[in-house]
N, C-alpha and C positions, 0 to 999 in steps of 0.2 A: 503496500499498501505506500510506504514512505515513496518506493521508487517512483510510482506512479506519480507522484507529487514534485519530486524532481524533473520528471521528465513534464510533467505543466507547468512546471515553476520557467524552467529551461526554454521550452516552445512560448509562451508568454514572453520573456526577457528578450529573445530571438523576434519575435513577429515587432514587440514593440521597437525595438532597434531599427529594425528594417523599414518602419512604419514612420520612424522619424528620418530616414536617410530621403525615403520619398516624398517626405513632408520638406525637408531641406531644399532638394532639386525643386520643385515646384514653386517654392518661396522664390529660387534665383530664376527661374524659368518666366515667373508672374513680374518681376523685375526688370528682366531682359526685355519685355514686353512692353511696359512703360518706357523704356528706355527706349524702344522703337519706334513708340508711339511720338513719344517728342522730336525724335527726329524728324519721322513723316511731315508735324507739322511744321517743322522747322522746311524741309525742302518744297513743299506744297506753297510755302510765302516768298521762298526765294524765287519761288517758278511764277509766283503772280508780278512778282516784282520786275521779273527778268520781262515777264511779258508786257509789262506796263511799261518799263522802260524803250523797249522794242518799238510798243505801238507808238508813244509818243516821238522817238526818233524815227519812224518812218511817217509819220504826218507831218515835223518837220522836212523832212524829204520832200514828200510831195507837195507841200506848200510852197519849198525853190525852184522845183519845178515847174509850178503851176506859173510863179513869175518869171521865170528863164523865157519861157514859152512866148509870155505875153511879152517880154521885150524884144526878143527874137521878132515875136509877128508886128510889134509898131516899128521892129528898123528899117525890119520888109517894105510895109507899106511906105514908108518913109523912102527906101530906096525907089520905091516902084513911083510915087507920087516924082520925084527926084525926075527918072528918067522919061517920066512923059511930056513932065515941065519944058525938057532937054529937046525934045523933037518936036 
């Protein structure tokens, strides 16, 4: 009978130790997931910032191109008018 009690205590201790190890690794996994979630939020924020900067840069370039097209058009009209007056 005493032998059965010793085996029960031994198995109980072993199960407790194994569950403790499992709980430790689950806690570490949870911490890693929280860290990954923070990193993911940071990456999303940086991607949004880059996207916004790219869009504003693209808009500025489009404005410059439109301005230059208008200038070229005006210069061409001026040249054509001068040629018509010379004839």
